[in-house]
VOZAVEX-97486 format. One record per residue: x, y, z of N, C-alpha, C in turn; residue in one letter. Coordinates in steps of 0.1 Angstrom, whole numbers, plus 5000, padded with zeros to 4 digits. Layout:
BEGIN
XYZXYZXYZa;...
% end
This chain:
BEGIN
169533212532168333152537167133192528x;167033312524165933352516165933282503x;167033252497167133182484166633042486x;166932972497166432832499164932832500x;164432922507162932932509162232942495x;162833032487162233052474162232932465x;163332862465163432742457162532632462x;162432612475161432512481160032552477x;159732682476158332722472158032682458x;159032692449158832642436158532502435x;159332422443159132272442157832232447x;157332302458156032272463154932312454x;155132402445154032452436153932352424x;154832262422154732172410153532082411x;153332012422152131922422150831992420x;150732112426149532192424149232232410x;150332272403150132312389149832192380x;150432072383150131952375148731902378x;148331912390146931862393145931952386x;146132082386145132172380145032152365x;146032092358145932072344144931972340x;144331902350143431792347142031852343x;141731972346140432032343139431982353x;138132032351137032002360135731982353x;135031882356133631862351132731922361x;131732002356130732062364129332012360x;128431992370127131942367126132012376x;124932022372123832072380122931942384x;122831932397121931832403120531892404x;119631842395118231902396117531862409x;117731752414117031712426117531782438x;118731822439119331892451119432042448x;119232092436119332232432120732282436x;121732202433123132242436124032222424x;125132292424126232272414127232172420x;127632072413128731982418129931992408x;131031942413132231932404132731792405x;133331742394133831602394135231612388x;136131552395137531542391137631432379x;138031472367138031372356139031262358x;140031272367141031172369140631082380x;140331132392139931052404138531022404x;137631102397136231092397135631122410x;136331192418135831242431134731352429x;133631342436132531432434132531532446x;132431662443132331772454131131852451x;130431882462129331982461129932122462x;129632202451130232342451129332432459x;127932422457127032502465125632512458x;124732572465123332582460123232682449x;122332652439122032742428121332872433x;120432852442119532962447118432982437x;118132882429117032882419116132762422x;114832792424113932682428113532592416x;113332642404112832562393113832542382x;113632442374114432412363114832262362x;114532202351114832052349115332042335x;116331942334116831902320117532022313x;118132112320118832222314120132192308x;120932292306122232272300123232382304x;124532342307125532432310126432462297x;126932582296127832612285128932712290x;130232672288131332752293132032822282x;132132952284132933042274134333062280x;135332992274136633002279137233142277x;136833222267137333352265137033452276x;135733442280135333532291135333472305x;135433342305135433272318134033262324x;133033262315131533262319130933132318x;130333082329129532962328128033002326x;127432962315126032992313125132872316x;123932892320123032782323121632822318x;121132732309119732742305118932642314x;118032692322117432612333116532502329x;115932512317115132402311113732412315x;113132292317111632282319111232362332x;110132422331109432502342110232632345x;111232662337112032782340112732832327x;112032912319112532942306113533062307x;114533042314115433152317116933122316x;117733222313119233212311119833272323x;120833202329121633242340123133232338x;123933302346125333272347125533212361x;126533122362126733052375128133082380x;128233112392129533132399130132992402x;131232962396131832832398132532812412x;132732922419133232912433132132882443x;130932932440129932912451128632832446x;128532822433127332762427126132852425x;126232972429125133072429124833112414x;123533102410123033142397122533282397x;122933362386122433502385121633512372x;120433562373119533572362120033672352x;120033632339120333722328119033772322x;118033682319116733712314116033592310x;114733612305113933502301113933492285x;114233362281114133342266112733292262x;111933252271110533222269110233112260x;111133012259111032892251110732772259x;109632702257109332582265110332472262x;110832412272111732292271112932322262x;113632432264114932452258115932372266x;116332252261117132162268118632172265x;119032252255120432262251120932402251x;122232412254122832542253124332522250x;124832592240126232582236126732712232x;128032732233128632862230129832842221x;130032932211131232942203131333092197x;132533142197132733272192131933382200x;131733362213130933462221129433452219x;128933362211127533352208126933222215x;125633232219125033122225123933062216x;123832932216122932862208122132752216x;120832732213120032642220119032572211x;118532452216117532382209116432332218x;115232342214114132292222113832152219x;112932082227112531952224111631942211x;111132052207110332062195111332062182x;112632072185113532072174113932202168x;113432312174113732442170115132492175x;115932542166117232592170117332742170x;117932792181117932942183119332992186x;119533122182120633192188120133272200x;120833272211120333332223121233452226x;120733572228121533682231122033672245x;123433672247124033652260123733772270x;123333882265123134002273121634012278x;120733962270119233982273118533852273x;119133742268118433612266117433612255x;117333712247116433722236116733612225x;115833532221116133422211115833462197x;116533412188116333432173116233292167x;115133262161115033122155115933112142x;116633002142117532982130117032872121x;116332772126115932662118115332552127x;115232432121114632322128115132192124x;115132092133115431952130114431862138x;114431742136113431652142114031572154x;115131612159115831532169115431582183x;115131492193114931522207116231532213x;116631652217118131672220118431662235x;119631622238120331652250121131782248x;122131802256122831932255123731952244x;124032072240125032112230126432122236x;127432102228128832142232129632152219x;130532252219131332282207132632202208x;133032132197134232072195135132152186x;136132222191137032312183137832232173x;138132102176138932022167138231992154x;136931962155136131932143135332042138x;135232152146134432272142132932232142x;132532152151131132112152130432142165x;129232182165128432182177127732042178x;128031972188127631832189126531812200x;125631722197124631692208124231542207x;123731492218123331352219121831352220x;121231262213119731242213119331172226x;118431222233117931162245117131032241x;117430922248116830792245117830702239x;117930702226118830602219120230642219x;120630762223122030802224122730832211x;121930852200122530892188123231022189x;124331042182125131162183125031242170x;124831372171124631462159125431582160x;125731652149126131782148125031872143x;124932002147123932082142124432202134x;123832232123124232342115123732472122x;124632562126124232682133123732792125x;123532772112122932862103121432822099x;121332692097120032642093119232552103x;120032512114119332422124119332272120x;119832242108119732102103120732012112x;120331892114121131802122121731692113x;123031652116123631552108124131442118x;123731312115124031202123125531172123x;126231162134127631132135127830992140x;127030942149127130802154125730762158x;125430632156124230572160124130562175x;125230572182125230572197125630432202x;125830432216126330312222125330252232x;124030292231123030242240122230362246x;121330322255120330412260121030522269x;120630652267121030762275119830842278x;119530872291118330952295118531092291x;117631182294117831322292119231362297x;120031432289121431442291122131572287x;123331582290124231692284125531632281x;126131682270127431632265128531742267x;129731702270130831802273132031752266x;132631832257133831802250135031822259x;135931722260137131732268138331732259x;138831852257139931872248141231812253x;141331802267142531742273142731592270x;141531522267141531382264141031352250x;140631452243140031442229138831342230x;137931362239136831282240135631362246x;134631292251133431352256133031292270x;132431372278131731332290130231352287x;129431262292127931272291127331242305x;126531332310125831302322124331302319x;123631202326122231192323121331192335x;120031202333119131222344118931092352x;119530982348119530862356120730862366x;121530962366122630972375123930912370x;124030892357125230822351126130932346x;127430902347128430972340129130882330x;129030912317129630822307130830902301x;131830822297132930882290133030812276x;133130902265133230852252134530892246x;135130812238136330852231135930912218x;136930952210136631032197135930942187x;135930812189135130722180133830682186x;133430742197132130722203132030582210x;133130532214133030412222132830462237x;132030382244131530432257132030352269x;132330422280132630372293131730432303x;131230352312130430402323131430442334x;131530572338132530612348131930622362x;130730672363130130682376128630662375x;128030612386126530602387126130662400x;124830682402124330732414124530882417x;124630962407125031102408123731192411x;122531132411121331212412120831252398x;119931342398119231382386120131492379x;121031452370121831552363121531552348x;121331662342121231672328121931802322x;122631872331123431992328124831962331x;125731952321127131912324128031992315x;129232022320130232102312131632072317x;132632062308134032042311134732172310x;135432212320136232332321137732302321x;138432332311139832302311140632392321x;141732342325142532432335143032552327x;143032662335143632792329145132802333x;145632702341146932712346147932652336x;149032722332150032672324151132612332x;151432482329152432412337153832442331x;154732502338156032532333156832412333x;157732392323158632282322159632292334x;160132172339161132172350162332262347x;162832252335164032332332163832482334x;162632532331162332672332162332712347x;161832612356161832642370163232652375x;164132562370165432562375166232682371x;166032732359166632852354166132972362x;164832972366164333082374164933092387x;165132972393165832962406167233012406x;167932972395169333012393169433162391x;168433222384168433362382168333442395x;167533392404167333452417168633442425x;169233332424170533312432171533412427x;171633432414172633522408172333662412x;171033692413170633832416170933862431x;170833762439171133792453172633782456x;
% end
């Protein structure tokens, strides 16, 4: 009887593991001051919880997969860096970077980078939020996100939706695509599970872009969002054969 219960438990765990592999889109609703999650397959929207921070507009989320840390640059009217608890939505202050309208935040190699609407590009210390100026470009930015496949920090220009990569040594911007139409103040998130991008904007739209920057409107009416990030699943889905062998091993042991 104990063996049968164990095997049934494995069978029941399969749908849960498969569903988790879809990853999760997270976004900050500026109007409601809350963190929301979006299922990238069903597009179901869930309110995670309140940020507990009163101010901040047009900010940016950045997720460090190595440490499991979600960073948030709050944006206009709040020149501060936070970490966000993905289970509750609560934001914890790291420190003030003191830069007006820092609308982008991206992470790679344990480092944080941001760009203001003035075009200044900074490295942000993740422990103190102290900024170091790297260089400048003339693009009015949406949010940053790192694409590990191309080795580029990518961002979308607010307004015409042009797509750029930014040089993290000099701050120079390189045009990747002229864009697929208007996008309000926004954030971009690379989705490695689908080799494409999600973009959320302050008009409440969720766009999906493929690797060639063709666009699909996935959702509307999301509220004022300009901070968006894709978090891949940390769950490894075992192959069915491995599960079967595991069950047989237990039978033999008993």
